HTML snippet that shows the backbone in 3Dmol.js (N, CA, C, O; Angstrom):
<script src="https://3Dmol.org/build/3Dmol-min.js"></script>
<div id="view" style="width:600px;height:400px;position:relative"></div>
<script>
const pdb = `
ATOM      1  N   MET A   1      21.569   4.265 -24.942  1.00  0.00           N
ATOM      2  CA  MET A   1      21.078   2.782 -25.022  1.00  0.00           C
ATOM      3  C   MET A   1      21.266   1.746 -23.947  1.00  0.00           C
ATOM      4  O   MET A   1      20.542   0.759 -23.820  1.00  0.00           O
ATOM      5  N   LYS A   2      22.567   2.125 -22.984  1.00  0.00           N
ATOM      6  CA  LYS A   2      22.698   1.421 -21.774  1.00  0.00           C
ATOM      7  C   LYS A   2      21.615   2.075 -20.856  1.00  0.00           C
ATOM      8  O   LYS A   2      20.931   1.271 -20.223  1.00  0.00           O
ATOM      9  N   ASN A   3      21.360   3.344 -20.689  1.00  0.00           N
ATOM     10  CA  ASN A   3      20.378   4.044 -20.108  1.00  0.00           C
ATOM     11  C   ASN A   3      18.999   3.131 -19.833  1.00  0.00           C
ATOM     12  O   ASN A   3      18.419   2.803 -18.797  1.00  0.00           O
ATOM     13  N   LYS A   4      18.712   2.838 -21.470  1.00  0.00           N
ATOM     14  CA  LYS A   4      17.389   2.261 -21.813  1.00  0.00           C
ATOM     15  C   LYS A   4      17.223   0.951 -21.116  1.00  0.00           C
ATOM     16  O   LYS A   4      16.253   0.584 -20.452  1.00  0.00           O
ATOM     17  N   ILE A   5      18.347   0.295 -21.379  1.00  0.00           N
ATOM     18  CA  ILE A   5      18.600  -1.098 -21.051  1.00  0.00           C
ATOM     19  C   ILE A   5      18.484  -0.753 -19.337  1.00  0.00           C
ATOM     20  O   ILE A   5      17.527  -1.415 -18.935  1.00  0.00           O
ATOM     21  N   GLY A   6      18.908  -0.210 -18.537  1.00  0.00           N
ATOM     22  CA  GLY A   6      19.014  -0.285 -17.260  1.00  0.00           C
ATOM     23  C   GLY A   6      17.556   0.073 -16.599  1.00  0.00           C
ATOM     24  O   GLY A   6      16.953  -0.502 -15.692  1.00  0.00           O
ATOM     25  N   LEU A   7      17.205   1.225 -17.371  1.00  0.00           N
ATOM     26  CA  LEU A   7      15.742   1.415 -16.955  1.00  0.00           C
ATOM     27  C   LEU A   7      14.776   0.224 -17.185  1.00  0.00           C
ATOM     28  O   LEU A   7      13.935  -0.131 -16.359  1.00  0.00           O
ATOM     29  N   PHE A   8      14.985  -0.361 -18.403  1.00  0.00           N
ATOM     30  CA  PHE A   8      14.007  -1.761 -18.611  1.00  0.00           C
ATOM     31  C   PHE A   8      14.306  -2.749 -17.367  1.00  0.00           C
ATOM     32  O   PHE A   8      13.282  -3.233 -16.884  1.00  0.00           O
ATOM     33  N   LEU A   9      15.499  -3.129 -16.772  1.00  0.00           N
ATOM     34  CA  LEU A   9      15.730  -3.912 -16.067  1.00  0.00           C
ATOM     35  C   LEU A   9      15.343  -3.856 -14.674  1.00  0.00           C
ATOM     36  O   LEU A   9      15.046  -4.812 -13.957  1.00  0.00           O
ATOM     37  N   PHE A  10      15.404  -1.843 -14.181  1.00  0.00           N
ATOM     38  CA  PHE A  10      14.887  -1.790 -13.270  1.00  0.00           C
ATOM     39  C   PHE A  10      13.654  -1.933 -13.302  1.00  0.00           C
ATOM     40  O   PHE A  10      13.312  -2.618 -12.338  1.00  0.00           O
ATOM     41  N   ALA A  11      12.513  -1.529 -14.139  1.00  0.00           N
ATOM     42  CA  ALA A  11      11.208  -1.722 -13.974  1.00  0.00           C
ATOM     43  C   ALA A  11      10.865  -3.187 -13.876  1.00  0.00           C
ATOM     44  O   ALA A  11      10.040  -3.495 -13.016  1.00  0.00           O
ATOM     45  N   LEU A  12      11.420  -4.204 -14.689  1.00  0.00           N
ATOM     46  CA  LEU A  12      11.556  -5.374 -14.721  1.00  0.00           C
ATOM     47  C   LEU A  12      11.307  -6.004 -13.144  1.00  0.00           C
ATOM     48  O   LEU A  12      10.284  -6.573 -12.763  1.00  0.00           O
ATOM     49  N   GLY A  13      12.204  -5.808 -12.559  1.00  0.00           N
ATOM     50  CA  GLY A  13      12.999  -5.975 -11.073  1.00  0.00           C
ATOM     51  C   GLY A  13      11.582  -5.731 -10.268  1.00  0.00           C
ATOM     52  O   GLY A  13      10.982  -6.596  -9.631  1.00  0.00           O
ATOM     53  N   LEU A  14      11.130  -4.180 -10.462  1.00  0.00           N
ATOM     54  CA  LEU A  14      10.120  -3.731  -9.518  1.00  0.00           C
ATOM     55  C   LEU A  14       8.753  -4.380  -9.311  1.00  0.00           C
ATOM     56  O   LEU A  14       8.098  -4.523  -8.278  1.00  0.00           O
ATOM     57  N   SER A  15       8.405  -4.865 -11.046  1.00  0.00           N
ATOM     58  CA  SER A  15       7.155  -5.075 -11.165  1.00  0.00           C
ATOM     59  C   SER A  15       7.183  -6.612 -10.290  1.00  0.00           C
ATOM     60  O   SER A  15       6.335  -6.983  -9.478  1.00  0.00           O
ATOM     61  N   ALA A  16       8.269  -7.267 -10.670  1.00  0.00           N
ATOM     62  CA  ALA A  16       8.625  -8.982 -10.332  1.00  0.00           C
ATOM     63  C   ALA A  16       8.411  -8.816  -8.693  1.00  0.00           C
ATOM     64  O   ALA A  16       7.907  -9.783  -8.122  1.00  0.00           O
ATOM     65  N   SER A  17       8.769  -7.632  -7.888  1.00  0.00           N
ATOM     66  CA  SER A  17       8.828  -7.773  -6.663  1.00  0.00           C
ATOM     67  C   SER A  17       7.497  -7.124  -6.050  1.00  0.00           C
ATOM     68  O   SER A  17       7.222  -7.360  -4.873  1.00  0.00           O
ATOM     69  N   TYR A  18       6.684  -6.326  -6.815  1.00  0.00           N
ATOM     70  CA  TYR A  18       5.148  -6.437  -6.454  1.00  0.00           C
ATOM     71  C   TYR A  18       4.426  -7.408  -6.899  1.00  0.00           C
ATOM     72  O   TYR A  18       3.299  -7.522  -6.416  1.00  0.00           O
ATOM     73  N   ALA A  19       4.824  -8.265  -7.825  1.00  0.00           N
ATOM     74  CA  ALA A  19       4.190  -9.272  -8.111  1.00  0.00           C
ATOM     75  C   ALA A  19       4.140 -10.676  -7.250  1.00  0.00           C
ATOM     76  O   ALA A  19       3.228 -11.501  -7.197  1.00  0.00           O
ATOM     77  N   TYR A  20       5.258 -10.674  -6.675  1.00  0.00           N
ATOM     78  CA  TYR A  20       5.602 -11.368  -5.574  1.00  0.00           C
ATOM     79  C   TYR A  20       5.312 -11.219  -4.140  1.00  0.00           C
ATOM     80  O   TYR A  20       5.377 -12.202  -3.403  1.00  0.00           O
ATOM     81  N   ALA A  21       4.942  -9.849  -3.618  1.00  0.00           N
ATOM     82  CA  ALA A  21       4.169  -9.545  -2.389  1.00  0.00           C
ATOM     83  C   ALA A  21       2.900  -9.090  -2.770  1.00  0.00           C
ATOM     84  O   ALA A  21       2.528  -8.153  -2.064  1.00  0.00           O
ATOM     85  N   GLY A  22       2.006  -9.467  -3.749  1.00  0.00           N
ATOM     86  CA  GLY A  22       1.021  -8.926  -4.357  1.00  0.00           C
ATOM     87  C   GLY A  22      -0.265  -8.982  -3.450  1.00  0.00           C
ATOM     88  O   GLY A  22      -1.090  -8.093  -3.240  1.00  0.00           O
ATOM     89  N   ASP A  23      -0.196 -10.563  -2.862  1.00  0.00           N
ATOM     90  CA  ASP A  23      -1.496 -10.646  -1.975  1.00  0.00           C
ATOM     91  C   ASP A  23      -1.384  -9.952  -0.615  1.00  0.00           C
ATOM     92  O   ASP A  23      -2.320  -9.249  -0.235  1.00  0.00           O
ATOM     93  N   ASP A  24      -0.469 -10.085   0.014  1.00  0.00           N
ATOM     94  CA  ASP A  24      -0.242  -9.193   1.163  1.00  0.00           C
ATOM     95  C   ASP A  24      -0.310  -7.789   1.005  1.00  0.00           C
ATOM     96  O   ASP A  24      -0.937  -7.116   1.823  1.00  0.00           O
ATOM     97  N   TYR A  25       0.265  -7.278   0.043  1.00  0.00           N
ATOM     98  CA  TYR A  25       0.169  -6.020  -0.222  1.00  0.00           C
ATOM     99  C   TYR A  25      -0.929  -5.453  -0.673  1.00  0.00           C
ATOM    100  O   TYR A  25      -1.093  -4.236  -0.596  1.00  0.00           O
ATOM    101  N   ILE A  26      -1.768  -6.229  -1.171  1.00  0.00           N
ATOM    102  CA  ILE A  26      -3.018  -5.894  -1.506  1.00  0.00           C
ATOM    103  C   ILE A  26      -3.876  -5.984  -0.168  1.00  0.00           C
ATOM    104  O   ILE A  26      -4.763  -5.160   0.055  1.00  0.00           O
ATOM    105  N   ALA A  27      -3.629  -6.833   0.557  1.00  0.00           N
ATOM    106  CA  ALA A  27      -4.263  -7.131   1.704  1.00  0.00           C
ATOM    107  C   ALA A  27      -4.176  -5.758   2.768  1.00  0.00           C
ATOM    108  O   ALA A  27      -5.183  -5.540   3.442  1.00  0.00           O
ATOM    109  N   CYS A  28      -3.213  -5.012   2.895  1.00  0.00           N
ATOM    110  CA  CYS A  28      -2.456  -4.184   3.369  1.00  0.00           C
ATOM    111  C   CYS A  28      -3.473  -2.819   2.896  1.00  0.00           C
ATOM    112  O   CYS A  28      -3.843  -1.968   3.705  1.00  0.00           O
ATOM    113  N   PHE A  29      -3.733  -2.812   1.825  1.00  0.00           N
ATOM    114  CA  PHE A  29      -4.627  -1.615   1.211  1.00  0.00           C
ATOM    115  C   PHE A  29      -5.984  -1.998   1.833  1.00  0.00           C
ATOM    116  O   PHE A  29      -6.725  -1.214   2.425  1.00  0.00           O
ATOM    117  N   GLU A  30      -6.185  -3.157   1.646  1.00  0.00           N
ATOM    118  CA  GLU A  30      -7.751  -3.309   1.930  1.00  0.00           C
ATOM    119  C   GLU A  30      -8.026  -3.594   3.013  1.00  0.00           C
ATOM    120  O   GLU A  30      -9.079  -4.211   3.174  1.00  0.00           O
ATOM    121  N   SER A  31      -7.254  -3.284   4.101  1.00  0.00           N
ATOM    122  CA  SER A  31      -7.521  -3.194   5.563  1.00  0.00           C
ATOM    123  C   SER A  31      -7.488  -1.786   5.700  1.00  0.00           C
ATOM    124  O   SER A  31      -8.091  -1.434   6.714  1.00  0.00           O
ATOM    125  N   CYS A  32      -6.930  -0.712   4.949  1.00  0.00           N
ATOM    126  CA  CYS A  32      -6.784   0.258   5.187  1.00  0.00           C
ATOM    127  C   CYS A  32      -8.358   0.827   4.797  1.00  0.00           C
ATOM    128  O   CYS A  32      -8.733   1.757   5.511  1.00  0.00           O
ATOM    129  N   PHE A  33      -9.119   0.461   3.956  1.00  0.00           N
ATOM    130  CA  PHE A  33     -10.302   0.908   3.698  1.00  0.00           C
ATOM    131  C   PHE A  33     -11.569   0.378   4.634  1.00  0.00           C
ATOM    132  O   PHE A  33     -12.460   1.091   5.095  1.00  0.00           O
ATOM    133  N   ALA A  34     -11.411  -1.125   4.805  1.00  0.00           N
ATOM    134  CA  ALA A  34     -12.243  -1.229   6.114  1.00  0.00           C
ATOM    135  C   ALA A  34     -11.983  -0.487   7.557  1.00  0.00           C
ATOM    136  O   ALA A  34     -12.827  -0.193   8.403  1.00  0.00           O
ATOM    137  N   ARG A  35     -10.527  -0.267   7.586  1.00  0.00           N
ATOM    138  CA  ARG A  35     -10.513   0.626   8.928  1.00  0.00           C
ATOM    139  C   ARG A  35     -11.325   2.168   8.419  1.00  0.00           C
ATOM    140  O   ARG A  35     -11.602   2.817   9.428  1.00  0.00           O
ATOM    141  N   TYR A  36     -11.622   2.660   7.526  1.00  0.00           N
ATOM    142  CA  TYR A  36     -12.153   3.766   7.047  1.00  0.00           C
ATOM    143  C   TYR A  36     -13.530   3.513   7.132  1.00  0.00           C
ATOM    144  O   TYR A  36     -14.229   4.279   7.796  1.00  0.00           O
ATOM    145  N   ASP A  37     -13.999   2.585   6.576  1.00  0.00           N
ATOM    146  CA  ASP A  37     -15.773   2.292   6.784  1.00  0.00           C
ATOM    147  C   ASP A  37     -16.044   2.038   7.905  1.00  0.00           C
ATOM    148  O   ASP A  37     -17.211   2.239   8.244  1.00  0.00           O
ATOM    149  N   ALA A  38     -15.043   1.479   8.949  1.00  0.00           N
ATOM    150  CA  ALA A  38     -15.423   1.228  10.425  1.00  0.00           C
ATOM    151  C   ALA A  38     -15.352   2.483  10.992  1.00  0.00           C
ATOM    152  O   ALA A  38     -16.102   2.748  11.932  1.00  0.00           O
ATOM    153  N   CYS A  39     -14.452   3.421  10.506  1.00  0.00           N
ATOM    154  CA  CYS A  39     -14.295   4.532  11.232  1.00  0.00           C
ATOM    155  C   CYS A  39     -15.544   5.549  11.122  1.00  0.00           C
ATOM    156  O   CYS A  39     -16.007   6.193  12.063  1.00  0.00           O
ATOM    157  N   VAL A  40     -15.914   5.563  10.035  1.00  0.00           N
ATOM    158  CA  VAL A  40     -17.301   6.557   9.388  1.00  0.00           C
ATOM    159  C   VAL A  40     -18.407   6.205   9.965  1.00  0.00           C
ATOM    160  O   VAL A  40     -19.194   6.983  10.503  1.00  0.00           O
ATOM    161  N   ALA A  41     -18.544   4.785   9.865  1.00  0.00           N
ATOM    162  CA  ALA A  41     -19.666   3.872  10.553  1.00  0.00           C
ATOM    163  C   ALA A  41     -19.510   4.359  12.242  1.00  0.00           C
ATOM    164  O   ALA A  41     -20.447   4.413  13.039  1.00  0.00           O
ATOM    165  N   GLY A  42     -18.352   4.623  12.477  1.00  0.00           N
ATOM    166  CA  GLY A  42     -18.399   4.563  14.133  1.00  0.00           C
ATOM    167  C   GLY A  42     -18.447   6.175  14.713  1.00  0.00           C
ATOM    168  O   GLY A  42     -17.971   6.661  15.739  1.00  0.00           O
ATOM    169  N   GLY A  43     -19.325   6.850  13.473  1.00  0.00           N
ATOM    170  CA  GLY A  43     -19.579   8.427  13.607  1.00  0.00           C
ATOM    171  C   GLY A  43     -18.560   9.513  13.659  1.00  0.00           C
ATOM    172  O   GLY A  43     -18.773  10.706  13.875  1.00  0.00           O
ATOM    173  N   TYR A  44     -17.367   8.896  13.416  1.00  0.00           N
ATOM    174  CA  TYR A  44     -16.490  10.204  13.523  1.00  0.00           C
ATOM    175  C   TYR A  44     -16.545  10.490  11.907  1.00  0.00           C
ATOM    176  O   TYR A  44     -17.055   9.638  11.180  1.00  0.00           O
ATOM    177  N   GLY A  45     -16.044  11.632  11.389  1.00  0.00           N
ATOM    178  CA  GLY A  45     -16.033  12.600  10.667  1.00  0.00           C
ATOM    179  C   GLY A  45     -15.226  12.160   9.303  1.00  0.00           C
ATOM    180  O   GLY A  45     -14.351  11.297   9.379  1.00  0.00           O
ATOM    181  N   GLU A  46     -15.565  12.804   8.022  1.00  0.00           N
ATOM    182  CA  GLU A  46     -14.873  11.948   6.805  1.00  0.00           C
ATOM    183  C   GLU A  46     -13.343  12.408   6.897  1.00  0.00           C
ATOM    184  O   GLU A  46     -12.406  11.778   6.406  1.00  0.00           O
ATOM    185  N   ASN A  47     -13.223  13.837   7.742  1.00  0.00           N
ATOM    186  CA  ASN A  47     -11.802  14.567   7.344  1.00  0.00           C
ATOM    187  C   ASN A  47     -10.911  13.423   8.572  1.00  0.00           C
ATOM    188  O   ASN A  47      -9.970  12.732   8.179  1.00  0.00           O
ATOM    189  N   PHE A  48     -11.346  13.390   9.904  1.00  0.00           N
ATOM    190  CA  PHE A  48     -10.844  12.644  10.748  1.00  0.00           C
ATOM    191  C   PHE A  48     -10.375  11.132  10.144  1.00  0.00           C
ATOM    192  O   PHE A  48      -9.195  10.783  10.165  1.00  0.00           O
ATOM    193  N   CYS A  49     -11.419  10.312   9.622  1.00  0.00           N
ATOM    194  CA  CYS A  49     -11.319   9.160   9.038  1.00  0.00           C
ATOM    195  C   CYS A  49     -10.413   9.099   7.981  1.00  0.00           C
ATOM    196  O   CYS A  49      -9.633   8.153   7.871  1.00  0.00           O
ATOM    197  N   GLY A  50     -10.452  10.078   7.152  1.00  0.00           N
ATOM    198  CA  GLY A  50      -9.703  10.335   5.896  1.00  0.00           C
ATOM    199  C   GLY A  50      -8.204  10.441   6.405  1.00  0.00           C
ATOM    200  O   GLY A  50      -7.357   9.643   6.002  1.00  0.00           O
ATOM    201  N   TYR A  51      -7.948  11.308   7.175  1.00  0.00           N
ATOM    202  CA  TYR A  51      -6.510  11.486   7.376  1.00  0.00           C
ATOM    203  C   TYR A  51      -5.961  10.279   8.149  1.00  0.00           C
ATOM    204  O   TYR A  51      -4.733  10.288   8.241  1.00  0.00           O
ATOM    205  N   HIS A  52      -6.677   9.096   8.806  1.00  0.00           N
ATOM    206  CA  HIS A  52      -6.089   8.032   9.292  1.00  0.00           C
ATOM    207  C   HIS A  52      -5.692   7.246   8.276  1.00  0.00           C
ATOM    208  O   HIS A  52      -4.632   6.621   8.245  1.00  0.00           O
ATOM    209  N   GLN A  53      -6.849   7.271   7.119  1.00  0.00           N
ATOM    210  CA  GLN A  53      -6.902   6.177   6.031  1.00  0.00           C
ATOM    211  C   GLN A  53      -5.494   6.580   5.479  1.00  0.00           C
ATOM    212  O   GLN A  53      -4.557   5.782   5.469  1.00  0.00           O
ATOM    213  N   SER A  54      -5.397   7.899   5.009  1.00  0.00           N
ATOM    214  CA  SER A  54      -4.076   8.591   4.360  1.00  0.00           C
ATOM    215  C   SER A  54      -2.913   7.772   5.368  1.00  0.00           C
ATOM    216  O   SER A  54      -2.311   6.854   4.812  1.00  0.00           O
ATOM    217  N   ARG A  55      -2.726   7.929   6.159  1.00  0.00           N
ATOM    218  CA  ARG A  55      -1.487   7.557   7.174  1.00  0.00           C
ATOM    219  C   ARG A  55      -1.423   5.693   6.673  1.00  0.00           C
ATOM    220  O   ARG A  55      -0.394   5.232   6.180  1.00  0.00           O
ATOM    221  N   CYS A  56      -2.419   5.002   6.860  1.00  0.00           N
ATOM    222  CA  CYS A  56      -2.560   3.695   6.827  1.00  0.00           C
ATOM    223  C   CYS A  56      -1.836   3.248   5.386  1.00  0.00           C
ATOM    224  O   CYS A  56      -1.055   2.308   5.245  1.00  0.00           O
ATOM    225  N   LEU A  57      -2.269   4.102   4.431  1.00  0.00           N
ATOM    226  CA  LEU A  57      -2.082   3.972   2.835  1.00  0.00           C
ATOM    227  C   LEU A  57      -0.397   4.476   2.819  1.00  0.00           C
ATOM    228  O   LEU A  57       0.467   4.161   2.000  1.00  0.00           O
ATOM    229  N   ALA A  58      -0.317   5.092   3.655  1.00  0.00           N
ATOM    230  CA  ALA A  58       1.208   5.363   3.409  1.00  0.00           C
ATOM    231  C   ALA A  58       1.916   4.390   4.168  1.00  0.00           C
ATOM    232  O   ALA A  58       3.036   4.169   3.708  1.00  0.00           O
ATOM    233  N   MET A  59       1.665   3.841   5.025  1.00  0.00           N
ATOM    234  CA  MET A  59       2.160   2.447   5.832  1.00  0.00           C
ATOM    235  C   MET A  59       2.493   1.240   4.891  1.00  0.00           C
ATOM    236  O   MET A  59       3.497   0.533   4.806  1.00  0.00           O
ATOM    237  N   CYS A  60       1.652   1.245   4.414  1.00  0.00           N
ATOM    238  CA  CYS A  60       1.492   0.201   3.412  1.00  0.00           C
ATOM    239  C   CYS A  60       2.695   0.139   2.314  1.00  0.00           C
ATOM    240  O   CYS A  60       3.518  -0.751   2.103  1.00  0.00           O
ATOM    241  N   ASP A  61       2.500   1.404   1.692  1.00  0.00           N
ATOM    242  CA  ASP A  61       3.443   1.748   0.433  1.00  0.00           C
ATOM    243  C   ASP A  61       4.739   1.640   1.100  1.00  0.00           C
ATOM    244  O   ASP A  61       5.669   1.193   0.428  1.00  0.00           O
ATOM    245  N   GLY A  62       4.997   2.052   2.583  1.00  0.00           N
ATOM    246  CA  GLY A  62       6.390   1.754   2.824  1.00  0.00           C
ATOM    247  C   GLY A  62       6.489   0.348   3.266  1.00  0.00           C
ATOM    248  O   GLY A  62       7.613  -0.048   3.577  1.00  0.00           O
ATOM    249  N   TRP A  63       5.564  -0.411   3.338  1.00  0.00           N
ATOM    250  CA  TRP A  63       5.790  -1.748   4.223  1.00  0.00           C
ATOM    251  C   TRP A  63       6.595  -2.585   3.186  1.00  0.00           C
ATOM    252  O   TRP A  63       6.468  -2.555   1.962  1.00  0.00           O
ATOM    253  N   ASP A  64       7.431  -3.320   3.914  1.00  0.00           N
ATOM    254  CA  ASP A  64       8.733  -3.942   3.138  1.00  0.00           C
ATOM    255  C   ASP A  64       8.211  -5.249   2.521  1.00  0.00           C
ATOM    256  O   ASP A  64       8.805  -5.701   1.543  1.00  0.00           O
ATOM    257  N   GLY A  65       7.046  -5.945   3.067  1.00  0.00           N
ATOM    258  CA  GLY A  65       6.212  -7.372   2.958  1.00  0.00           C
ATOM    259  C   GLY A  65       6.746  -7.969   4.350  1.00  0.00           C
ATOM    260  O   GLY A  65       5.955  -8.727   4.913  1.00  0.00           O
ATOM    261  N   ASN A  66       7.651  -7.797   4.815  1.00  0.00           N
ATOM    262  CA  ASN A  66       8.256  -8.749   6.063  1.00  0.00           C
ATOM    263  C   ASN A  66       7.465  -8.241   7.539  1.00  0.00           C
ATOM    264  O   ASN A  66       7.344  -7.084   7.943  1.00  0.00           O
ATOM    265  N   GLY A  67       6.953  -9.583   8.221  1.00  0.00           N
ATOM    266  CA  GLY A  67       5.985  -8.903   9.480  1.00  0.00           C
ATOM    267  C   GLY A  67       4.702  -8.406   9.252  1.00  0.00           C
ATOM    268  O   GLY A  67       4.110  -8.262   8.182  1.00  0.00           O
ATOM    269  N   ASP A  68       4.384  -8.189  10.271  1.00  0.00           N
ATOM    270  CA  ASP A  68       2.742  -7.854  10.347  1.00  0.00           C
ATOM    271  C   ASP A  68       2.365  -6.505   9.568  1.00  0.00           C
ATOM    272  O   ASP A  68       3.017  -5.461   9.558  1.00  0.00           O
ATOM    273  N   ILE A  69       1.409  -6.721   9.055  1.00  0.00           N
ATOM    274  CA  ILE A  69       1.119  -5.337   8.017  1.00  0.00           C
ATOM    275  C   ILE A  69       0.553  -4.213   9.285  1.00  0.00           C
ATOM    276  O   ILE A  69      -0.332  -4.329  10.133  1.00  0.00           O
ATOM    277  N   PRO A  70       1.435  -3.197   8.986  1.00  0.00           N
ATOM    278  CA  PRO A  70       0.732  -2.087   9.877  1.00  0.00           C
ATOM    279  C   PRO A  70      -0.301  -1.639  10.344  1.00  0.00           C
ATOM    280  O   PRO A  70      -0.272  -0.635  11.055  1.00  0.00           O
TER     281      PRO A  70
END
`;
const viewer = $3Dmol.createViewer("view");
viewer.addModel(pdb, "pdb");
viewer.setStyle({}, {cartoon: {color: "spectrum"}});
viewer.zoomTo();
viewer.render();
</script>
């Protein structure tokens, strides 16, 4: 029973942290998609642009909400 309560509290805290940083967190992902579109429009291949988009999205996932968006 303690494990279930602990998991519930962990999930509650995690969702609250995402809600707090929601707008900036979403803006980070939106900037990655905009960069991808600009990359493809610039004549680069989808593999090249997709690779850089994946790196950008991974940085957003690791972004702690402080400082500039990577």
